[in-house]
C-alpha positions in Angstrom: 116.3 82.2 107.7 115.7 78.7 106.4 118.6 77.0 105.7 119.7 76.3 102.3 118.6 73.3 100.3 121.3 71.1 99.8 120.9 68.1 98.3 119.1 66.7 94.2 115.9 64.8 95.8 114.7 68.0 97.8 115.2 70.4 94.5 111.9 69.9 92.8 109.4 70.1 95.4 112.0 73.2 96.5 111.0 75.1 93.2 107.7 73.8 93.6 107.2 75.9 96.5 108.6 78.9 95.1 106.7 78.9 92.4 103.3 78.3 94.1 103.8 81.1 96.2 105.1 83.6 93.8 103.3 86.3 91.8 105.3 87.0 89.1 107.8 84.7 86.1 110.5 83.6 87.8 113.8 83.4 86.1 115.9 80.9 86.5 119.3 82.2 88.1 116.2 83.9 91.4 115.6 80.4 91.8 118.0 79.4 91.8 119.6 81.5 94.7 116.3 81.2 95.9 116.4 77.4 96.9 120.6 76.7 97.1 121.0 74.7 94.2 123.3 76.0 90.6 121.5 77.4 87.2 122.3 74.7 85.2 120.3 72.3 88.5 117.4 74.5 88.4 116.6 74.7 84.5 116.9 71.1 84.2 114.6 70.3 86.7 112.2 72.7 85.7 112.0 71.3 82.5 111.6 67.9 84.6 108.3 68.6 85.9 107.4 70.8 82.6 107.1 67.5 81.3 106.4 65.1 84.4 103.1 67.7 84.8 102.0 67.1 80.6 102.8 63.8 81.5 100.5 63.7 84.1 97.6 65.3 82.5 97.9 68.0 85.9 94.9 70.8 85.6 97.8 72.9 85.3 101.0 73.9 84.0 104.6 75.3 84.5 105.4 77.7 81.6 108.8 79.5 80.9 106.9 82.6 79.7 109.1 86.1 78.7 112.4 85.0 80.4 110.6 83.3 83.5 108.3 80.6 85.3 105.3 80.2 86.2 102.3 78.0 87.5 99.4 78.4 84.2 95.7 76.8 84.3 95.4 74.3 81.9 94.0 76.0 78.5 91.5 72.9 78.3 90.0 73.7 81.6 89.9 77.8 81.0 85.8 76.7 80.5 86.3 75.2 84.2 87.8 77.7 85.8 85.1 80.5 84.5 82.7 79.6 85.7 84.2 78.8 89.1 85.1 82.9 89.5 82.1 83.8 87.8 79.9 81.2 90.2 82.4 82.9 93.2 82.0 86.9 92.0 78.2 86.2 93.8 79.1 85.0 97.0 79.7 88.1 99.1 82.8 89.6 100.0 84.2 88.8 103.4 85.6 92.2 106.1 89.1 91.1 104.9 88.2 91.5 101.7 86.4 94.6 102.1 88.8 96.1 104.1 91.0 95.1 101.7 89.4 96.6 98.5 88.6 99.7 100.4 92.6 100.4 100.6 93.4 99.8 97.2 89.9 102.1 96.2 91.7 105.1 98.2 95.6 104.4 97.6 95.9 102.9 94.4 97.9 102.7 92.6 99.1 100.4 95.6 101.6 97.2 96.8 100.6 94.9 98.7 103.4 95.2 101.3 101.4 98.7 101.2 98.3 97.6 101.9 99.1 95.2 104.5 100.7 97.7 106.6 97.5 100.1 106.6 95.7 97.1 107.4 98.4 95.7 110.3 98.1 91.5 108.1 99.3 90.0 105.5 96.6 90.2 102.5 98.3 87.7 99.7 95.5 85.9 100.5 92.5 88.4 99.9 94.4 90.5 97.4 94.9 87.0 95.3 91.1 86.3 96.1 90.1 90.5 94.9 92.2 89.6 91.6 90.4 86.2 90.5 87.0 88.0 91.5 88.3 91.0 88.7 88.0 93.6 91.2 91.8 94.3 91.6 94.4 93.9 88.6 98.2 94.5 88.8 98.8 98.4 87.8 102.8 98.2 87.0 106.1 98.4 89.9 106.3 100.8 92.0 109.2 103.1 90.8 111.3 102.6 94.1 110.5 99.1 95.2 109.8 97.7 91.8 107.4 95.9 94.1 103.3 95.0 91.7 101.4 97.5 92.4 97.5 97.6 92.1 94.5 98.9 90.3 90.9 98.5 91.1 88.9 97.5 87.6 86.1 99.2 85.7 84.7 96.0 87.4 85.3 96.9 90.7 82.9 100.2 89.5 80.6 98.6 88.2 80.0 96.0 90.8 79.1 99.1 92.7 77.2 100.8 90.8 79.4 104.1 90.0 80.6 105.7 87.7 84.2 106.8 88.1 86.9 107.2 91.5 85.8 110.3 91.8 82.6 109.4 93.4 83.2 107.6 95.7 82.3 108.2 98.9 84.7 110.4 101.3 86.6 107.7 102.8 89.5 108.7 102.6 90.2 110.6 105.8 89.9 107.7 107.4 92.1 105.9 106.3 96.0 106.6 107.5 97.9 109.0 104.9 100.4 106.7 103.1 103.1 109.5 104.0 102.1 109.9 107.2 102.2 106.3 108.0 105.7 105.5 105.9 107.1 108.0 108.9 105.2 106.4 111.7 107.0 103.1 110.8 109.9 104.5 110.4 109.8 105.8 114.3 109.1 102.3 115.0 111.8 100.7 113.3 114.3 103.0 115.4 114.7 101.9 118.8 114.6 104.4 121.2 117.2 106.4 123.2 117.6 105.5 126.7 116.9 108.3 129.5 120.3 110.0 130.2 120.8 110.3 133.3 123.1 112.7 135.3 127.2 112.4 135.6 128.7 112.6 138.3 131.1 114.7 137.8 135.3 112.5 138.2 137.0 115.8 140.4 135.1 118.2 141.9 137.5 121.6 142.2 138.6 122.3 145.9 136.3 125.9 147.0 140.3 128.0 146.6 140.6 126.4 143.8 137.1 127.4 141.8 138.2 131.0 142.1 141.6 130.8 140.8 142.3 132.6 137.4 
């Protein structure tokens, strides 16, 4: 675990780093816990960052929406972003993206963590690509873990030429069942018990004692 941020000079870049990788708005208390500063300090720093970005005319802005802070594209550059996303959709997906998309399609709704577990690699970057291309979308949160879940979109069905998920080819049997996968991961996480060696008795009764009542 990384050391806590302790000096005011490090507060703003620490907040920027955390917000950069967040996939949902983060409240001041969560951010304060992450960077090791008080809530008041974090709230002041967030407001200062938001004002700084606006003053500098950055292409993004920091907003406090629904009680949480998150980076958003500035509205006046929406057209540029839209053109980039639409153009990017014409490019072929990488093998990693195709494999991740297949897992989402057959296991949806599914969290990033479960997709990563099935593929055996971190899929955060690939998921962002699929979200940006409109092939995958958020589908609520897991009731047990609270993690965001994802599913394929109608655009995904359109791109592969089917009308519903029932029309997908029968590839599901080749993907591990989620329950079986979780059992395997649990077993892997448990340390194996060392082999039991025969114990040597501390006392061997004398022959004449063995037959005593």
